[in-house]
Backbone of each chain as ProteinMPNN parsed JSONL, in Angstrom:
{"seq_chain_A": "MNKYWNMIFLAAAFEVGWVVGLSHAYNVFTWILTGICIYVSFHFLIMASSRLPVGTAYAVFAGLGTAGTVIVEIFIFGEPFQLAKILLIALLVTGVFGLKTVTPAAEKKGGLG", "coords_chain_A": {"N_chain_A": [[111.36, 110.876, 127.504], [109.067, 111.692, 129.006], [109.686, 114.349, 128.888], [109.053, 115.063, 126.252], [106.318, 114.789, 126.241], [105.701, 116.779, 128.053], [106.372, 118.939, 126.488], [104.291, 118.915, 124.622], [102.207, 119.593, 126.321], [102.953, 122.173, 127.031], [102.878, 123.355, 124.482], [100.12, 123.195, 124.028], [99.202, 124.886, 126.049], [100.155, 127.368, 125.162], [98.727, 127.425, 122.845], [96.151, 127.853, 123.766], [96.523, 130.444, 124.553], [96.863, 131.808, 122.049], [94.451, 131.216, 120.734], [92.566, 132.437, 122.362], [93.589, 134.987, 122.101], [93.122, 135.524, 119.351], [90.382, 135.946, 119.334], [90.033, 137.914, 121.234], [92.018, 139.915, 121.203], [92.914, 143.345, 121.272], [94.564, 145.487, 120.732], [97.752, 146.704, 119.364], [99.764, 145.6, 121.013], [98.522, 143.318, 122.249], [98.001, 141.859, 119.965], [100.587, 141.319, 119.06], [101.442, 139.71, 121.129], [99.711, 137.571, 120.727], [100.688, 136.633, 118.289], [103.251, 135.791, 119.107], [102.512, 133.695, 120.786], [101.424, 131.9, 118.891], [103.723, 131.225, 117.455], [105.37, 130.069, 119.511], [103.743, 127.916, 120.39], [103.596, 126.233, 118.117], [106.293, 125.729, 117.799], [106.945, 124.144, 120.078], [105.194, 122.019, 119.556], [106.282, 120.921, 117.224], [108.831, 120.202, 118.158], [108.083, 118.231, 120.035], [106.966, 116.373, 118.334], [109.185, 115.292, 117.221], [109.942, 113.051, 118.576], [107.621, 111.748, 119.355], [104.751, 109.94, 118.044], [103.489, 111.608, 115.235], [100.757, 112.026, 114.565], [99.407, 111.355, 116.932], [100.584, 113.225, 118.678], [99.591, 115.597, 117.578], [96.788, 115.274, 117.888], [96.551, 115.244, 120.691], [97.556, 117.762, 121.3], [95.652, 119.437, 119.949], [93.311, 118.626, 121.265], [93.795, 119.184, 124.049], [94.215, 121.897, 123.816], [91.683, 122.784, 123.068], [90.177, 122.049, 125.369], [91.467, 123.641, 127.297], [90.916, 126.2, 126.301], [88.122, 126.308, 126.59], [87.946, 126.206, 129.383], [89.253, 128.623, 130.104], [87.502, 130.426, 128.878], [85.253, 130.052, 130.488], [86.171, 130.736, 133.118], [87.45, 133.258, 132.859], [86.182, 134.805, 130.87], [83.522, 134.654, 131.436], [81.768, 132.75, 130.251], [78.953, 130.468, 130.171], [78.816, 127.987, 132.765], [78.706, 124.564, 132.394], [77.553, 121.27, 133.143], [77.965, 119.341, 131.193], [80.23, 120.269, 129.827], [82.268, 119.893, 131.713], [82.219, 117.11, 131.988], [82.958, 116.331, 129.402], [85.518, 117.416, 129.26], [86.709, 115.854, 131.219], [86.59, 113.342, 129.974], [88.255, 113.807, 127.791], [90.714, 114.416, 129.055], [91.178, 112.005, 130.341], [91.686, 110.424, 128.111], [94.083, 111.64, 127.215], [95.925, 111.16, 129.354], [95.835, 108.421, 129.446], [96.875, 107.752, 126.941], [99.42, 108.845, 127.227], [100.48, 107.079, 129.026], [100.553, 104.651, 127.591], [101.797, 105.094, 125.096], [104.538, 104.271, 123.072], [108.043, 105.164, 123.268], [109.203, 106.852, 120.542], [111.334, 106.312, 117.68], [114.153, 108.359, 116.825], [113.637, 111.043, 114.598], [114.968, 112.993, 113.162], [117.634, 115.4, 113.173], [117.023, 116.678, 115.481], [116.894, 117.494, 118.994]], "CA_chain_A": [[109.99, 110.593, 127.074], [108.216, 112.651, 129.705], [110.078, 115.664, 128.391], [108.342, 115.341, 125.008], [104.905, 115.002, 126.605], [105.617, 118.12, 128.646], [106.4, 119.903, 125.39], [102.931, 119.01, 124.061], [101.38, 120.337, 127.277], [103.334, 123.585, 126.858], [102.343, 123.785, 123.184], [98.679, 123.37, 124.191], [98.996, 126.077, 126.873], [100.333, 128.536, 124.3], [97.631, 127.415, 121.878], [95.051, 128.536, 124.439], [96.871, 131.869, 124.483], [96.567, 132.454, 120.757], [93.032, 131.099, 120.372], [91.924, 133.521, 123.102], [94.076, 136.217, 121.472], [92.468, 135.762, 118.058], [89.036, 136.508, 119.489], [89.953, 139.019, 122.204], [93.081, 140.915, 121.078], [92.274, 144.63, 120.986], [95.513, 146.527, 120.308], [98.984, 146.185, 118.782], [100.474, 144.772, 121.993], [97.883, 142.007, 122.416], [98.172, 141.112, 118.705], [101.97, 140.816, 119.038], [101.448, 138.613, 122.091], [99.03, 136.461, 120.051], [101.651, 136.117, 117.306], [104.296, 135.055, 119.837], [101.902, 132.441, 121.238], [101.316, 130.999, 117.729], [105.067, 130.738, 117.186], [105.839, 129.19, 120.593], [102.976, 126.668, 120.45], [104.022, 125.352, 117.03], [107.672, 125.338, 118.076], [106.928, 122.998, 120.995], [104.512, 120.889, 118.905], [107.245, 120.32, 116.298], [109.854, 119.545, 118.988], [107.504, 117.015, 120.609], [106.747, 115.416, 117.241], [110.444, 114.672, 116.806], [110.058, 111.752, 119.235], [106.325, 111.088, 119.545], [104.031, 109.796, 116.768], [103.011, 112.944, 114.909], [99.292, 112.065, 114.619], [99.068, 111.36, 118.351], [100.995, 114.525, 119.237], [98.675, 116.641, 117.118], [95.462, 115.076, 118.492], [96.649, 115.666, 122.089], [97.72, 119.218, 121.235], [94.375, 120.052, 119.589], [92.333, 118.313, 122.309], [94.081, 119.957, 125.265], [94.003, 123.313, 123.485], [90.235, 123.013, 123.121], [89.754, 121.989, 126.771], [92.005, 124.821, 127.967], [90.191, 127.384, 125.842], [86.799, 126.282, 127.216], [88.133, 126.562, 130.799], [89.542, 130.066, 130.165], [86.273, 131.148, 128.529], [84.356, 129.984, 131.653], [86.672, 131.442, 134.303], [87.869, 134.639, 132.632], [85.284, 135.577, 130.023], [82.143, 134.524, 131.888], [80.899, 131.838, 129.501], [78.205, 129.648, 131.145], [79.369, 126.744, 133.29], [77.75, 123.47, 132.175], [78.053, 119.956, 133.563], [78.421, 118.636, 129.988], [81.597, 120.695, 129.522], [83.178, 119.255, 132.669], [82.281, 115.684, 131.657], [83.721, 116.179, 128.159], [86.923, 117.681, 129.595], [87.183, 114.668, 131.939], [86.774, 112.289, 128.965], [89.431, 114.188, 127.012], [91.909, 114.291, 129.895], [91.39, 110.56, 130.511], [92.327, 109.983, 126.878], [95.46, 112.143, 127.171], [96.804, 110.474, 130.296], [95.889, 107.031, 129.013], [97.824, 107.712, 125.82], [100.744, 109.139, 127.758], [100.942, 105.862, 129.674], [100.782, 103.505, 126.702], [102.501, 105.38, 123.844], [105.959, 103.928, 123.162], [109.004, 106.184, 122.849], [109.477, 106.602, 119.127], [112.709, 106.511, 117.212], [114.507, 109.717, 116.455], [113.331, 111.223, 113.175], [115.897, 113.871, 112.473], [118.752, 115.812, 114.003], [116.554, 117.526, 116.572], [116.738, 116.981, 120.345]], "C_chain_A": [[109.007, 111.595, 127.678], [108.413, 114.066, 129.212], [109.267, 116.035, 127.142], [106.85, 115.516, 125.244], [104.742, 116.387, 127.218], [105.63, 119.199, 127.571], [105.024, 120.043, 124.743], [102.047, 119.824, 125.005], [101.67, 121.838, 127.17], [102.749, 124.143, 125.563], [100.848, 124.074, 123.305], [98.376, 124.628, 125.01], [99.142, 127.344, 126.025], [99.257, 128.595, 123.217], [96.42, 128.141, 122.483], [95.277, 130.049, 124.349], [96.508, 132.488, 123.144], [95.136, 132.318, 120.306], [92.249, 132.213, 121.074], [92.309, 134.862, 122.466], [93.347, 136.533, 120.175], [91.062, 136.343, 118.237], [88.975, 137.706, 120.436], [91.023, 140.091, 122.065], [92.464, 142.251, 120.652], [93.266, 145.745, 120.635], [96.802, 145.877, 119.797], [99.691, 145.224, 119.738], [99.848, 143.388, 122.126], [97.978, 141.178, 121.126], [99.586, 140.546, 118.603], [102.076, 139.602, 119.962], [100.804, 137.361, 121.48], [99.973, 135.8, 119.045], [102.745, 135.297, 117.972], [103.758, 133.703, 120.297], [101.798, 131.433, 120.094], [102.685, 130.382, 117.47], [105.512, 129.707, 118.236], [105.072, 127.869, 120.605], [103.405, 125.723, 119.333], [105.456, 124.876, 117.22], [107.701, 124.09, 118.979], [106.236, 121.775, 120.379], [105.493, 120.158, 117.982], [108.343, 119.579, 117.067], [109.329, 118.216, 119.53], [107.331, 115.946, 119.537], [108.039, 114.751, 116.776], [110.606, 113.293, 117.449], [108.739, 111.014, 119.407], [105.642, 110.937, 118.186], [103.302, 111.106, 116.448], [101.485, 113.071, 114.977], [98.8, 112.157, 116.052], [99.387, 112.717, 118.969], [100.002, 115.605, 118.849], [97.302, 116.517, 117.766], [95.465, 115.543, 119.952], [96.735, 117.189, 122.174], [96.37, 119.908, 120.97], [93.329, 119.837, 120.693], [92.544, 119.145, 123.564], [93.886, 121.449, 125.028], [92.53, 123.668, 123.573], [89.75, 123.054, 124.564], [90.206, 123.253, 127.51], [91.25, 126.081, 127.587], [88.813, 127.462, 126.504], [86.906, 126.697, 128.685], [88.391, 128.067, 130.954], [88.284, 130.882, 129.867], [85.297, 131.16, 129.72], [84.864, 130.896, 132.773], [87.03, 132.903, 134.072], [86.838, 135.443, 131.848], [83.804, 135.338, 130.303], [81.21, 133.692, 131.024], [80.188, 130.935, 130.507], [78.915, 128.336, 131.503], [78.33, 125.651, 133.065], [78.387, 122.156, 132.591], [78.636, 119.205, 132.358], [79.876, 118.985, 129.662], [82.601, 119.98, 130.421], [83.339, 117.77, 132.34], [83.123, 115.455, 130.401], [85.211, 116.43, 128.4], [87.512, 116.462, 130.311], [87.469, 113.524, 130.963], [88.068, 112.534, 128.185], [90.728, 113.981, 127.806], [92.239, 112.818, 130.164], [92.129, 110.011, 129.299], [93.788, 110.389, 126.826], [96.37, 111.358, 128.108], [96.904, 108.98, 130.002], [96.936, 106.878, 127.914], [99.252, 107.898, 126.292], [101.34, 107.88, 128.388], [101.332, 104.769, 128.673], [101.553, 103.787, 125.403], [103.989, 105.08, 123.977], [106.841, 105.108, 122.73], [109.395, 105.872, 121.414], [110.942, 106.828, 118.811], [112.928, 107.972, 116.833], [114.286, 109.906, 114.959], [114.355, 112.07, 112.453], [117.01, 114.267, 113.416], [118.34, 116.586, 115.243], [116.576, 116.792, 117.921], [117.707, 115.906, 120.766]], "O_chain_A": [[108.234, 112.247, 126.975], [107.48, 114.864, 129.124], [108.844, 117.181, 126.992], [106.188, 116.286, 124.547], [103.767, 117.085, 126.941], [104.988, 120.24, 127.714], [104.624, 121.142, 124.359], [101.24, 120.641, 124.561], [100.758, 122.663, 127.212], [102.2, 125.245, 125.536], [100.356, 125.064, 122.762], [97.424, 125.351, 124.718], [98.351, 128.278, 126.154], [98.915, 129.673, 122.729], [95.754, 128.93, 121.813], [94.349, 130.82, 124.102], [95.915, 133.565, 123.096], [94.628, 133.176, 119.584], [91.385, 132.852, 120.473], [91.473, 135.752, 122.312], [92.993, 137.685, 119.927], [90.598, 137.128, 117.41], [87.984, 138.436, 120.446], [90.944, 141.106, 122.758], [91.597, 142.288, 119.778], [92.843, 146.843, 120.276], [96.93, 144.652, 119.797], [100.16, 144.163, 119.326], [100.563, 142.386, 122.117], [98.031, 139.949, 121.178], [99.776, 139.43, 118.121], [102.712, 138.603, 119.627], [101.278, 136.243, 121.683], [100.048, 134.575, 118.957], [103.126, 134.238, 117.474], [104.452, 132.69, 120.213], [102.052, 130.245, 120.292], [102.804, 129.17, 117.288], [105.971, 128.618, 117.893], [105.67, 126.812, 120.806], [103.563, 124.526, 119.573], [105.798, 123.753, 116.847], [108.389, 123.113, 118.683], [106.63, 120.637, 120.638], [105.532, 118.928, 117.96], [108.741, 118.477, 116.689], [110.028, 117.203, 119.496], [107.525, 114.759, 119.797], [108.006, 113.77, 116.032], [111.332, 112.452, 116.92], [108.727, 109.796, 119.585], [105.917, 111.712, 117.271], [102.586, 111.645, 117.292], [100.971, 114.107, 115.399], [97.893, 112.931, 116.36], [98.569, 113.289, 119.689], [99.613, 116.429, 119.676], [96.707, 117.523, 118.154], [94.504, 116.164, 120.406], [96.079, 117.819, 123.004], [95.994, 120.843, 121.678], [92.562, 120.744, 121.017], [91.603, 119.742, 124.087], [93.448, 122.177, 125.919], [92.168, 124.725, 124.09], [89.013, 123.959, 124.955], [89.432, 123.858, 128.252], [90.972, 126.929, 128.436], [88.382, 128.534, 126.928], [86.066, 127.447, 129.183], [87.814, 128.708, 131.832], [88.026, 131.897, 130.514], [84.599, 132.149, 129.941], [84.118, 131.714, 133.311], [86.926, 133.713, 134.993], [86.635, 136.625, 132.121], [82.939, 135.753, 129.531], [79.996, 133.895, 131.051], [80.733, 130.654, 131.575], [79.524, 127.681, 130.657], [77.187, 125.793, 133.5], [79.588, 121.945, 132.42], [79.656, 118.526, 132.472], [80.658, 118.119, 129.272], [83.646, 119.52, 129.962], [84.444, 117.23, 132.401], [83.905, 114.506, 130.337], [86.063, 115.751, 127.825], [88.653, 116.075, 130.058], [88.468, 112.819, 131.104], [88.86, 111.621, 127.949], [91.706, 113.44, 127.29], [93.405, 112.427, 130.21], [93.074, 109.234, 129.433], [94.643, 109.591, 126.441], [97.458, 110.937, 127.714], [97.927, 108.351, 130.273], [97.777, 105.98, 127.962], [100.172, 107.219, 125.837], [102.544, 107.64, 128.299], [102.312, 104.052, 128.875], [101.924, 102.857, 124.687], [104.639, 105.579, 124.896], [106.427, 105.942, 121.926], [109.858, 104.773, 121.106], [111.68, 107.451, 119.574], [111.981, 108.709, 116.559], [114.68, 109.067, 114.149], [114.585, 111.885, 111.258], [117.302, 113.541, 114.366], [119.189, 117.095, 115.975], [116.303, 115.593, 117.974], [117.638, 115.421, 121.896]]}, "seq_chain_B": "MAWFYLIIASFGEIFGVASINMYLKKKSWRWLITLIASFAFGFYFLALAMEDIPLGTAYAVWTGLGATGAVIMGVVVFKESMNVIRALFLTCIICGAVGLRIVS", "coords_chain_B": {"N_chain_B": [[78.526, 124.822, 99.428], [79.975, 125.81, 101.574], [80.398, 123.596, 103.202], [82.111, 122.15, 101.685], [84.315, 123.833, 101.737], [84.927, 123.516, 104.401], [85.809, 120.897, 104.508], [88.089, 121.1, 102.92], [89.531, 122.776, 104.608], [90.022, 121.033, 106.759], [91.688, 119.229, 105.512], [93.852, 120.858, 105.082], [94.856, 121.027, 107.637], [95.534, 118.335, 108.14], [97.464, 117.914, 106.166], [99.263, 119.789, 107.023], [100.165, 118.646, 109.425], [101.418, 116.4, 108.373], [103.434, 117.724, 107.051], [104.916, 118.663, 109.216], [106.127, 116.338, 110.045], [107.649, 115.722, 107.741], [109.3, 117.935, 107.682], [110.766, 117.498, 110.022], [112.171, 115.272, 109.26], [113.611, 116.024, 106.943], [114.554, 118.577, 107.442], [114.411, 120.94, 105.901], [114.024, 124.242, 104.481], [112.021, 124.405, 102.658], [110.059, 122.545, 103.459], [109.359, 123.677, 105.882], [108.167, 126.039, 105.109], [106.062, 124.967, 103.625], [104.694, 123.75, 105.699], [103.842, 125.982, 107.27], [102.315, 127.294, 105.339], [100.291, 125.344, 104.79], [98.857, 125.163, 107.241], [97.984, 127.818, 107.456], [96.449, 128.076, 105.142], [94.475, 126.167, 105.781], [93.242, 127.466, 107.991], [92.25, 129.719, 106.695], [90.31, 128.656, 104.957], [88.657, 127.572, 106.891], [87.676, 129.864, 108.079], [86.26, 130.885, 105.875], [84.292, 128.889, 105.613], [82.914, 129.329, 107.964], [81.343, 131.495, 107.428], [78.935, 130.612, 106.545], [78.303, 128.305, 108.013], [77.319, 127.56, 111.36], [79.454, 128.699, 114.023], [80.211, 126.893, 116.245], [79.529, 124.356, 115.21], [81.075, 124.279, 112.848], [83.7, 124.424, 113.913], [83.686, 122.055, 115.414], [83.422, 119.991, 113.486], [85.692, 120.48, 111.958], [87.792, 120.148, 113.873], [87.352, 117.438, 114.57], [87.55, 116.021, 112.067], [90.113, 116.863, 111.282], [91.875, 116.028, 113.413], [91.352, 113.251, 113.561], [91.997, 112.559, 110.939], [94.713, 113.27, 110.944], [95.814, 111.392, 112.702], [95.241, 108.966, 111.345], [96.608, 109.456, 108.964], [99.239, 109.542, 109.964], [99.61, 106.863, 110.708], [99.122, 105.452, 108.296], [100.678, 106.759, 106.249], [103.193, 107.385, 107.447], [103.781, 105.097, 108.786], [103.402, 104.84, 111.583], [103.178, 103.297, 114.803], [100.232, 101.592, 116.01], [97.573, 100.625, 118.187], [94.727, 98.849, 119.618], [94.137, 99.883, 122.195], [95.44, 102.391, 122.217], [94.075, 103.593, 120.103], [91.571, 103.743, 121.226], [91.945, 105.55, 123.381], [92.654, 107.795, 121.888], [90.247, 108.19, 120.58], [88.68, 108.968, 122.771], [89.834, 111.486, 123.295], [89.335, 112.897, 120.898], [86.513, 112.737, 120.713], [85.875, 114.102, 123.078], [86.915, 116.676, 122.486], [85.456, 117.397, 120.162], [82.851, 117.318, 121.201], [83.049, 119.401, 123.097], [83.385, 121.621, 121.437], [80.892, 121.648, 120.27], [79.066, 122.051, 122.426], [79.917, 124.483, 123.454]], "CA_chain_B": [[79.925, 125.208, 99.206], [80.616, 126.009, 102.875], [80.832, 122.291, 103.71], [83.27, 121.807, 100.87], [85.413, 124.635, 102.32], [85.265, 122.937, 105.698], [86.601, 119.69, 104.239], [89.401, 121.585, 102.472], [90.191, 123.285, 105.816], [90.509, 119.882, 107.524], [92.833, 118.672, 104.793], [94.97, 121.775, 105.33], [95.366, 120.631, 108.939], [96.169, 117.019, 108.004], [98.681, 118.102, 105.373], [100.169, 120.537, 107.898], [100.777, 117.688, 110.35], [102.343, 115.602, 107.557], [104.59, 118.586, 106.785], [105.738, 118.692, 110.435], [106.946, 115.121, 109.992], [108.62, 115.84, 106.653], [110.275, 118.941, 108.104], [111.651, 116.872, 111.004], [113.04, 114.316, 108.568], [114.485, 116.643, 105.941], [115.106, 119.832, 107.953], [114.609, 121.92, 104.835], [113.166, 125.431, 104.515], [110.871, 124.151, 101.8], [109.015, 121.9, 104.259], [108.912, 124.61, 106.916], [107.237, 126.955, 104.44], [104.871, 124.16, 103.305], [104.016, 123.577, 106.984], [103.158, 127.24, 107.615], [101.3, 127.549, 104.307], [99.121, 124.465, 104.908], [98.015, 125.554, 108.381], [97.376, 129.112, 107.129], [95.45, 127.72, 104.146], [93.395, 125.53, 106.529], [92.522, 128.489, 108.771], [91.544, 130.59, 105.764], [89.097, 127.969, 104.515], [87.786, 127.441, 108.064], [87.01, 131.168, 108.194], [85.285, 130.954, 104.777], [83.184, 127.988, 105.937], [82.161, 129.897, 109.083], [80.403, 132.523, 106.968], [77.63, 129.973, 106.365], [78.035, 127.27, 109.006], [77.497, 128.098, 112.719], [80.802, 128.598, 114.586], [80.433, 125.671, 117.034], [79.452, 123.203, 114.303], [82.234, 124.316, 111.96], [84.865, 124.079, 114.722], [83.58, 120.653, 115.819], [83.708, 119.145, 112.325], [87.097, 120.732, 111.598], [88.625, 119.479, 114.882], [87.173, 115.992, 114.465], [88.142, 115.53, 110.817], [91.547, 117.154, 111.277], [92.619, 115.188, 114.358], [91.226, 111.855, 113.13], [92.777, 112.446, 109.711], [96.138, 113.336, 111.274], [96.197, 110.103, 113.289], [95.216, 107.96, 110.271], [97.715, 109.789, 108.065], [100.478, 109.117, 110.621], [99.721, 105.402, 110.662], [99.17, 104.965, 106.915], [101.784, 107.324, 105.461], [104.487, 107.33, 108.132], [103.919, 103.793, 109.442], [103.494, 104.939, 113.042], [102.515, 102.146, 115.398], [98.898, 101.844, 116.556], [96.882, 99.428, 118.666], [93.342, 99.116, 120.01], [94.081, 100.739, 123.39], [95.78, 103.763, 121.829], [92.978, 104.104, 119.27], [90.47, 104.031, 122.154], [92.272, 106.799, 124.082], [92.568, 108.871, 120.896], [88.817, 108.426, 120.371], [88.227, 109.762, 123.938], [90.302, 112.864, 123.122], [88.651, 113.525, 119.768], [85.099, 112.91, 121.092], [85.827, 115.174, 124.075], [87.147, 117.965, 121.833], [84.322, 117.694, 119.28], [81.723, 117.621, 122.09], [83.25, 120.74, 123.687], [83.134, 122.623, 120.385], [79.441, 121.703, 120.025], [78.286, 122.637, 123.548], [80.398, 125.816, 123.845]], "C_chain_B": [[80.681, 125.334, 100.524], [81.15, 124.682, 103.42], [82.055, 121.804, 102.956], [84.501, 122.56, 101.4], [85.907, 124.008, 103.621], [86.125, 121.683, 105.53], [88.007, 120.078, 103.772], [90.207, 122.065, 103.689], [90.772, 122.131, 106.632], [91.716, 119.252, 106.846], [94.069, 119.558, 104.949], [95.669, 121.383, 106.624], [96.134, 119.299, 108.831], [97.486, 117.145, 107.237], [99.722, 118.873, 106.183], [100.904, 119.6, 108.855], [101.774, 116.799, 109.601], [103.609, 116.427, 107.28], [105.509, 118.696, 107.996], [106.694, 117.501, 110.395], [108.023, 115.201, 108.905], [109.711, 116.839, 107.022], [111.281, 118.325, 109.089], [112.625, 115.896, 110.34], [114.067, 115.012, 107.684], [115.181, 117.911, 106.432], [115.314, 120.882, 106.857], [113.615, 123.072, 104.979], [111.896, 125.21, 103.728], [109.725, 123.518, 102.597], [108.498, 122.805, 105.362], [107.881, 125.575, 106.324], [105.938, 126.224, 104.085], [104.008, 124.001, 104.558], [103.188, 124.825, 107.339], [102.027, 127.504, 106.62], [100.083, 126.641, 104.481], [98.236, 124.823, 106.088], [97.297, 126.874, 108.084], [96.218, 128.911, 106.147], [94.219, 127.094, 104.834], [92.557, 126.545, 107.296], [91.697, 129.396, 107.865], [90.236, 129.941, 105.309], [88.119, 127.729, 105.666], [86.981, 128.738, 108.225], [85.954, 131.325, 107.098], [84.055, 130.119, 105.095], [82.286, 128.6, 107.007], [81.224, 131.02, 108.672], [79.007, 131.928, 106.825], [77.263, 128.948, 107.433], [78.234, 127.866, 110.4], [78.878, 127.758, 113.29], [81.094, 127.27, 115.288], [80.47, 124.431, 116.159], [80.7, 123.133, 113.428], [83.492, 123.875, 112.701], [84.871, 122.591, 115.056], [83.968, 119.726, 114.667], [85.183, 119.256, 111.944], [88.044, 120.014, 112.562], [88.574, 117.968, 114.712], [87.847, 115.427, 113.231], [89.657, 115.693, 110.819], [92.331, 116.21, 112.172], [92.554, 113.715, 113.956], [92.083, 111.619, 111.89], [94.265, 112.427, 109.995], [96.633, 112.0, 111.833], [96.277, 109.029, 112.197], [96.375, 108.184, 109.304], [99.049, 109.308, 108.661], [100.696, 107.617, 110.502], [99.916, 104.906, 109.225], [100.419, 105.457, 106.166], [103.135, 107.13, 106.142], [104.701, 106.052, 108.944], [104.103, 103.894, 110.961], [102.694, 103.796, 113.655], [101.153, 102.539, 115.972], [98.375, 100.529, 117.118], [95.521, 99.833, 119.2], [93.266, 100.084, 121.189], [94.4, 102.188, 123.039], [94.673, 104.385, 120.994], [91.802, 104.517, 120.157], [90.709, 105.36, 122.888], [92.197, 107.99, 123.131], [91.107, 109.225, 120.622], [88.236, 109.261, 121.517], [88.587, 111.237, 123.731], [89.498, 113.567, 122.029], [87.17, 113.745, 120.083], [84.95, 114.045, 122.112], [85.95, 116.536, 123.418], [85.955, 118.352, 120.946], [83.101, 118.091, 120.12], [81.83, 119.028, 122.668], [82.957, 121.834, 122.662], [81.633, 122.77, 120.162], [78.708, 122.409, 121.179], [78.727, 124.058, 123.902], [79.737, 126.923, 123.025]], "O_chain_B": [[81.867, 125.014, 100.602], [82.221, 124.641, 104.025], [82.922, 121.132, 103.515], [85.59, 121.994, 101.498], [87.103, 123.968, 103.909], [87.047, 121.439, 106.308], [88.994, 119.463, 104.177], [91.405, 121.801, 103.794], [91.888, 122.233, 107.142], [92.649, 118.798, 107.509], [95.197, 119.065, 104.949], [96.896, 121.399, 106.713], [97.236, 119.161, 109.362], [98.495, 116.553, 107.619], [100.922, 118.637, 106.043], [102.108, 119.738, 109.071], [102.842, 116.481, 110.123], [104.717, 115.89, 107.276], [106.726, 118.808, 107.848], [107.888, 117.625, 110.667], [109.166, 114.797, 109.123], [110.887, 116.631, 106.723], [112.481, 118.586, 109.01], [113.753, 115.717, 110.799], [115.241, 114.643, 107.672], [116.241, 118.287, 105.931], [116.292, 121.628, 106.892], [112.522, 122.909, 105.52], [110.837, 125.74, 104.062], [108.565, 123.9, 102.436], [107.33, 122.718, 105.74], [106.865, 125.884, 106.947], [104.849, 126.782, 104.223], [102.782, 124.097, 104.507], [102.004, 124.732, 107.661], [100.923, 127.887, 107.007], [98.952, 127.105, 104.337], [97.011, 124.798, 105.975], [96.125, 127.029, 108.427], [95.149, 129.501, 106.301], [93.079, 127.438, 104.521], [91.328, 126.503, 107.263], [90.586, 129.794, 108.216], [89.189, 130.587, 105.279], [86.906, 127.685, 105.458], [85.775, 128.712, 108.473], [84.868, 131.841, 107.36], [82.923, 130.556, 104.886], [81.067, 128.428, 106.982], [80.397, 131.457, 109.471], [78.009, 132.636, 106.963], [76.088, 128.737, 107.732], [79.2, 128.597, 110.621], [79.401, 126.666, 113.067], [82.081, 126.6, 114.984], [81.325, 123.561, 116.331], [81.308, 122.073, 113.28], [84.262, 123.058, 112.197], [85.912, 121.937, 114.995], [84.747, 118.791, 114.85], [85.837, 118.256, 111.647], [88.986, 119.349, 112.129], [89.606, 117.296, 114.708], [88.621, 114.474, 113.318], [90.392, 114.792, 110.416], [93.341, 115.648, 111.747], [93.562, 113.009, 114.0], [92.799, 110.622, 111.793], [95.009, 111.669, 109.373], [97.719, 111.534, 111.491], [97.248, 108.277, 112.127], [97.038, 107.238, 108.878], [99.882, 108.741, 107.954], [101.804, 107.153, 110.234], [100.763, 104.052, 108.964], [101.123, 104.671, 105.532], [104.112, 106.755, 105.493], [105.671, 105.935, 109.692], [104.866, 103.128, 111.552], [101.672, 103.375, 113.113], [100.949, 103.686, 116.371], [98.684, 99.455, 116.602], [95.19, 101.018, 119.234], [92.439, 100.996, 121.194], [93.722, 103.107, 123.499], [94.361, 105.565, 121.152], [91.123, 105.507, 119.884], [89.805, 106.187, 123.005], [91.734, 109.066, 123.511], [90.762, 110.394, 120.453], [87.41, 110.145, 121.29], [87.764, 112.124, 123.959], [89.036, 114.693, 122.215], [86.62, 114.8, 119.768], [84.021, 114.848, 122.026], [85.194, 117.453, 123.737], [85.501, 119.496, 120.976], [82.407, 119.058, 119.807], [80.843, 119.762, 122.727], [82.35, 122.853, 122.99], [81.145, 123.869, 119.898], [77.843, 123.254, 120.947], [77.99, 124.773, 124.581], [80.03, 128.101, 123.228]]}, "name": "protein", "num_of_chains": 2, "seq": "MNKYWNMIFLAAAFEVGWVVGLSHAYNVFTWILTGICIYVSFHFLIMASSRLPVGTAYAVFAGLGTAGTVIVEIFIFGEPFQLAKILLIALLVTGVFGLKTVTPAAEKKGGLGMAWFYLIIASFGEIFGVASINMYLKKKSWRWLITLIASFAFGFYFLALAMEDIPLGTAYAVWTGLGATGAVIMGVVVFKESMNVIRALFLTCIICGAVGLRIVS"}
């Protein structure tokens, strides 16, 4: 069960990679890296969805990806730090860990995993 | 027209998530291609919408509609279980993400 949640977290981490890549990639190498991130993030999202409810998995993936991107933009690209951002990230993370605690292990959907 | 594009973009996302589920069930190339095509289609219309709608607003609406739609689609189409507590936590995630898109 935990394994599938970890896959969503990994998928979200790679999502941050490609969202940042789409706006900051500047040469062939960084574009290839962006492409790899897109592939890896969807790979883990699909793997996680094999056991977790797909709607929940996607909402967590999209939410954490957004939070991660905002954090990277603040710490690496010098976007302004605002209290509102921190509060919204806290709300989002509360939702993720709450869901992780109460979501039941789903039945196997296919031959994966 | 831009708002119409934005709604189409959100549906691309919802249909993409449905395709993930179908791909996991059927394991066919057809669903894998549908999956890639729907997300690509969604991004294309998101980009079109952003020509007229400010970036933060467009992203916020797209994230909110897409994630909420994906959850509802999962429950209605694929009969995934749902209860008040899970719906509440999902609301926290979606509100947090939409809020971040607006203030960023």
